[in-house]
N, C-alpha and C positions, 0 to 999 in steps of 0.2 A: 353318332352317324349316319347316316342309312347307306346306302351301294349307291355307286354309281348309277348317277343315269344311262343308258344304253337307246340309240334308233334301233330299234328293228327294222329291215329290209323294208318287212312289210309295211309300217309306218310310212312311209316316206312317199309320197306321193309323185307318182310320175307320169311324167306331161306327156298324154298322147299322139304318137308323131304320126297320125292321120291329124290330127285336127293342127302340129306344127305346117303341115305341107298344105291342106283346105287354106289356113291363113294367107300365106307365101301364094296360093294362087289368085286369092282376094285380091290382095298386094298389090300381084300383079295386073291383076284385069282392070285396078282404079291408076295404073301407074299409064297402061296405054293409053287411058281416058284422059291422061292430066292433071291425076287428082292420085291422093294418100286415105291411109283411114285417117291419120292427127287433121288431116284437112280440111276431114267433109265436116265440123261441125259451122264453120259457114255458110256452108252451102242452103239453099230451103232446103226443109222439109220431105219436099217432096220427092226434088230431086235425089238426096240421100237415099230416101229410099226404094227408086226407081235403080239408082248406083246399084244398092248393098244387093238387089234382087236379080239383077244381071250377072253382080262377083259372082253371087252367090253357087247362082246355074253354069257359069263359067267355069267355077272350082270343082262343081260334083262333076260335070261333067269330064275334066281332069283327074279327079280320083279315078273314075271308071274308069276312066285309058288308063292309068295306073296298073289300079288292079288287075285288069282285064291283062294287060300284059305280064306280070307278077304270075297270073295263073299260066298263062302261054309257054312262060318261060321255066315253070315248075314242072308244069306238063311235057314237057323236052326233057327235063335233067330229069325226071323222075321216070319216064320211058325206057330213055335212053341205058337206065342201070337194070335194067330186069332181063 
């Protein structure tokens, strides 16, 4: 028989936390417009494209805000430990 198969940690794909957050922001945006990702298939393609463009812009803006806040917190804590 051979050796038992093992899964190396590097072989297991990990989901990008930023991608999960981006999807959550997109879903949040769509919800405020009365839609969901699952329900977009019933809308005309032009409307879906417009909603997804706006949702992507919203998500990018929110991600930038999160990153800016994280950098600020890191800066505060980094400078206070010196």
